[in-house]
Every structure is written in C-alpha cells, then in structure tokens.
C-alpha positions as CSV (number, residue, x, y, z in Angstrom):
1,M,0.0,0.0,0.0
2,H,2.4,2.6,-1.2
3,T,0.4,5.0,-3.3
4,V,-2.3,7.5,-2.5
5,H,-4.7,5.5,-4.7
6,C,-4.1,2.4,-2.7
7,V,-4.6,4.2,0.6
8,R,-7.9,5.7,-0.7
9,A,-9.1,2.2,-1.8
10,V,-8.4,0.7,1.6
11,F,-10.0,3.7,3.4
12,T,-13.1,3.5,1.2
13,A,-13.4,-0.3,1.8
14,L,-13.1,0.1,5.6
15,T,-15.6,2.9,5.9
16,G,-18.2,0.6,4.4
17,V,-17.8,-2.0,7.2
18,P,-20.6,-1.8,9.8
19,G,-19.4,-0.7,13.2
20,I,-16.3,1.1,12.0
21,E,-16.6,4.7,13.3
22,L,-13.2,6.0,12.2
23,A,-10.5,4.8,9.8
24,D,-7.1,6.4,9.6
25,V,-5.3,4.8,6.7
26,N,-1.7,5.5,5.9
27,R,0.9,3.7,3.9
28,G,1.3,0.3,5.5
29,V,-1.0,0.8,8.5
30,A,-4.7,1.4,9.1
31,L,-5.9,2.5,12.6
32,L,-9.6,1.8,13.2
33,D,-12.0,2.8,15.9
34,H,-15.1,0.7,16.1
35,D,-18.2,0.2,18.2
36,G,-17.4,-3.4,19.3
37,S,-19.4,-5.2,16.7
38,T,-16.7,-5.2,14.0
39,T,-14.8,-8.5,13.7
40,E,-11.4,-9.3,12.3
41,G,-13.1,-11.2,9.5
42,D,-15.1,-8.1,8.5
43,V,-11.9,-6.1,8.2
44,R,-10.0,-8.8,6.3
45,A,-12.9,-9.3,3.9
46,A,-13.2,-5.6,3.2
47,I,-9.5,-5.1,2.5
48,G,-9.5,-8.3,0.5
49,L,-12.2,-6.9,-1.8
50,V,-9.9,-4.1,-2.9
51,G,-7.0,-6.5,-3.6
52,Y,-5.0,-6.5,-0.3
53,E,-4.2,-9.0,2.3
54,V,-3.9,-8.2,6.0
55,T,-0.7,-9.5,7.5
56,G,-1.5,-8.7,11.1
57,I,-4.1,-7.1,13.4
58,S,-3.5,-5.7,16.9
59,E,-6.5,-5.0,19.0
60,G,-6.7,-2.3,21.7
61,R,-9.7,-0.8,23.4
62,R,-12.3,-0.8,20.6
63,G,-9.5,-0.1,18.2
64,L,-7.8,-2.2,15.5
65,T,-4.4,-1.7,14.0
66,V,-4.2,-3.3,10.6
67,L,-0.6,-3.9,9.7
68,S,1.1,-4.0,6.3
69,P,-1.4,-5.0,3.7
70,D,0.1,-7.1,0.9
71,E,2.0,-5.4,-1.9
72,N,-0.7,-5.5,-4.7
73,D,-0.3,-1.8,-5.5
74,G,-2.1,-0.6,-8.6
C-alpha cells in the first residue's frame, strides 16, 4: 500500500464496514475505531475486496491496527 490511490481504496473499503466509526489509513497501516461489533473477519474481507491481504491485526480498546497490507499496488 504505497500510493495515494491504494490508501484511498483501503480507506473506502473500511468505511463501508458496519461498526467502524473512524478509519485512519496511511501507507502500510490502518488504525480503526469501532463500536465493538466489527470482527477481524469483517476487516480482512473488506480489505481483500480491494486486492490487499492483512498481515496482522493488533486490537486495543475498541480499536484495531491493521498492519502491512500485501503489496498489490495498482
């Protein structure tokens, strides 16, 4: 996820996931705030739809850090 286009694609995909209240997507990392109903599977599926693969998720207090989506830059 190295271009602005890729960052926007991931951001747009994540904002469509029910329960995600805030998505801060930068190159290589997405920080998410959610209402507690969002699952890791929801996040992985949304990012997969735009051509990326999640390589790691770290969960904090109703927050998810999505690390290093796969290198499928367009």
